[in-house]
C-alpha positions in Angstrom: -339.1 3.1 29.5 -340.0 6.8 29.0 -337.2 9.5 28.7 -337.7 10.8 32.2 -337.1 7.4 33.8 -334.1 6.8 31.5 -332.6 10.2 32.5 -333.1 9.3 36.2 -331.3 5.9 35.7 -328.5 7.5 33.8 -327.9 10.1 36.5 -328.1 7.4 39.2 -325.4 5.4 37.3 -323.2 8.5 37.0 -323.6 9.4 40.7 -322.5 5.9 41.6 -319.7 5.3 39.1 -318.7 8.8 38.0 -318.3 7.6 34.4 -320.4 5.3 32.2 -320.2 4.2 28.6 -322.9 4.2 26.0 -322.6 0.4 25.8 -323.1 0.0 29.6 -326.1 2.3 29.6 -327.6 0.5 26.6 -327.3 -2.8 28.4 -328.7 -1.4 31.7 -331.7 0.3 30.1 -332.3 -2.1 27.3 -332.4 0.5 24.6 -330.3 1.2 21.5 -327.0 3.1 21.5 -328.7 5.7 19.4 -331.3 6.4 22.1 -328.6 6.6 24.8 -326.6 9.1 22.8 -329.7 11.2 22.3 -330.4 11.0 26.1 -326.8 12.0 26.8 -327.1 15.0 24.5 -330.2 16.1 26.3 -328.5 15.8 29.7 -325.5 17.7 28.4 -327.6 20.5 27.2 -329.0 20.8 30.7 -325.5 21.1 32.1 -325.7 17.8 34.1 -323.1 15.8 32.3 -320.2 16.1 30.0 -319.8 13.8 26.9 -316.6 12.0 26.5 -315.5 9.4 23.9 -317.8 6.5 24.1 -319.8 7.7 27.1 -320.2 10.5 29.7 -319.0 11.8 33.0 -320.6 14.2 35.5 -320.1 17.8 34.6 -317.3 19.6 36.4 -317.9 22.4 38.9 -316.5 25.1 36.5 -319.0 23.9 33.9 -322.0 24.2 36.4 -322.1 20.5 37.0 -324.4 18.6 39.3 -321.7 18.1 42.0 -320.4 21.5 42.9 -317.1 21.6 44.8 -318.0 24.7 46.7 -320.9 24.7 49.1 -323.2 27.7 49.6 -322.5 30.1 52.4 -325.6 29.9 54.6 -326.8 32.7 56.8 -328.1 31.8 60.3 -326.5 28.4 60.1 -327.0 27.3 63.7 -330.7 28.2 63.5 -331.1 26.1 60.3 -329.2 23.2 62.0 -331.7 23.2 64.9 -334.6 23.3 62.5 -333.1 20.4 60.5 -332.7 18.3 63.7 -336.3 18.9 64.6 -337.4 17.9 61.1 -335.6 14.6 61.5 -338.0 13.8 64.4 -340.7 13.5 61.7 -338.7 11.0 59.6 -338.8 7.2 60.1 -336.6 4.6 58.6 -338.0 3.4 55.3 -339.8 6.7 54.6 -340.2 8.2 51.2 -339.4 11.9 51.6 -338.8 14.9 49.4 -336.3 17.6 50.2 -337.1 20.8 48.3 -334.1 23.0 47.4 -332.8 25.3 50.1 -330.1 25.8 52.7 -332.3 24.4 55.6 -333.2 21.3 53.7 -329.5 20.9 52.9 -328.9 20.7 56.6 -331.6 18.0 56.8 -329.7 16.0 54.2 -326.4 16.4 56.1 -328.0 15.1 59.3 -330.0 12.3 57.7 -328.4 9.0 58.7 -327.1 6.6 56.1 -330.1 4.3 56.4 -332.8 2.9 54.1 -334.7 6.0 53.1 -335.9 7.1 49.7 -335.2 10.8 49.1 -336.5 12.9 46.1 -334.7 16.1 45.6 -334.0 18.7 42.9 -331.2 20.6 44.7 -327.7 19.8 43.4 -326.1 20.5 46.8 -328.4 18.0 48.4 -327.7 15.5 45.6 -324.0 15.9 46.2 -324.5 15.3 50.0 -326.7 12.3 49.7 -324.8 10.6 46.8 -322.1 9.7 49.5 -324.7 7.8 51.6 -325.0 4.5 49.8 -328.0 3.1 51.8 -330.2 6.0 50.8 -332.1 5.6 47.5 -331.6 8.9 45.8 -334.2 10.0 43.2 -333.4 12.9 41.0 -336.3 14.0 38.8 -334.1 16.0 36.5 -335.0 19.1 34.5 -333.1 22.2 33.5 -330.9 24.1 36.0 -331.8 27.4 37.7 -328.8 28.2 39.9 -328.6 25.1 42.1 -332.1 23.8 41.4 -333.3 21.5 38.8 -336.8 22.2 37.5 -339.1 22.0 34.5 -342.3 20.4 33.3 -340.9 16.9 33.0 -339.6 17.0 36.6 -343.0 18.3 37.7 -344.9 15.6 35.9 -342.6 12.9 37.3 -343.0 14.1 40.9 -346.8 14.0 40.6 -346.6 10.2 39.9 -344.7 9.5 43.1 -345.9 8.3 46.5 -344.2 10.8 48.7 -345.0 10.5 52.4 -343.4 13.7 53.7 -342.2 16.7 51.8 -339.9 19.3 53.5 -340.2 22.6 51.6 -338.4 25.9 51.8 -339.6 29.5 51.1 -338.2 33.0 50.9 -341.1 34.5 52.8 -343.6 33.2 55.4 -346.6 35.4 55.8 -350.1 34.9 57.4 -351.9 36.5 54.4 -349.5 35.7 51.5 -348.4 32.2 52.7 -345.2 30.8 51.4 -343.5 32.7 48.6 -340.4 32.9 46.5 -338.9 35.3 43.9 -338.3 32.8 41.1 -341.4 31.8 39.2 -339.6 28.9 37.6 -339.4 27.1 40.9 -343.1 27.3 41.7 -344.4 24.4 39.6 -342.0 21.9 41.3 -342.9 23.2 44.8 -346.6 23.0 44.0 -346.1 19.4 42.8 -344.6 18.5 46.2 -347.4 20.2 48.1 -350.1 18.6 46.0 -348.5 15.1 46.0 -347.1 14.5 49.5 -349.2 13.1 52.3 -347.6 15.5 54.6 -346.1 18.9 53.7 -343.8 20.4 56.3 -342.3 23.9 55.7 -338.8 24.7 57.3 -337.9 28.3 57.7 -335.8 30.3 60.1 -337.6 33.1 62.0 -336.1 35.9 59.9 -338.4 34.8 57.1 -341.7 35.4 59.1 -343.7 38.4 58.0 -341.8 38.6 54.7 -343.4 38.3 51.3 -341.5 37.5 48.1 -342.9 38.0 44.6 -344.8 34.8 44.0 -346.9 32.7 46.5 -346.8 29.0 45.9 -348.7 27.6 49.0 -351.1 28.8 51.6 -350.3 28.2 55.3 -353.5 26.2 55.8 -352.1 23.6 53.3 -349.3 22.8 55.6 -349.2 19.8 58.1 -346.3 21.5 59.9 -344.1 24.6 60.0 -340.8 24.2 61.8 -338.8 27.3 62.8 -336.1 28.2 65.3 -336.8 29.4 68.9 -335.8 32.9 68.0 -339.4 33.6 66.8 -340.8 36.3 69.0 -343.6 35.2 71.3 -346.1 37.7 69.9 -345.5 36.4 66.4 -345.8 32.8 67.5 -349.1 33.6 69.2 -350.4 35.3 66.1 -349.7 32.3 63.9 -351.1 29.8 66.5 -354.3 31.9 66.7 -354.6 31.6 62.9 -354.4 27.8 63.3 -350.9 27.3 61.7 -349.3 24.1 62.9 -346.1 25.7 64.0 -343.2 24.0 65.9 -340.2 25.6 67.5 -336.9 23.8 67.3 -334.7 23.9 70.4 -331.4 25.6 70.2 -328.7 23.0 69.6 
């Protein structure tokens, strides 16, 4: 088993049991204790776990751990909840979906029923939310932490090997010419992996992001299979995007 898969299994074990020993992990993964200790050292360096005598626990919130105790304060929350509800209309039981990091995708995770889905995500807040839903198969690609997002070349390579049916992605800006954009270049490779890999790519963004452009573009609007926003989008702007052929959907106010 390659290191990426081992790290995923270790994190799954910790999310389930909160604490694991080297011996337990060695038995589960069928590798030596030395290999497990090296894996734990790597995960600790990434800020995901904390080593304890004989094993590891999830890192605490004050150590920038994977399960933060404080949730982010989200602007335009009701709009994002309505977008999330509309997004769920695209999800069927048994689907393999990806939730990109973001406050709107977090609302999707909160509304997602505790049913047999497979969810890939790199957002620590979403991981925290979904770890409590035991019927959902949670897949965490890993990587190093940029604020609340896990990213890096190993995570990108892992995602490219997956059969993702639907990817729900977020952006800082939505623009007819500049497409979907963000400020942090470190996040682009992971977002591109989702766009390139998923059968369907659906962007979720509240109407305040339309017409905005951040520093780095990661996807063109013509690459999207859907773009869900709230019903606060002005009619003139909606018409402009529809004329350009953007598959835009307005979520009804909750």
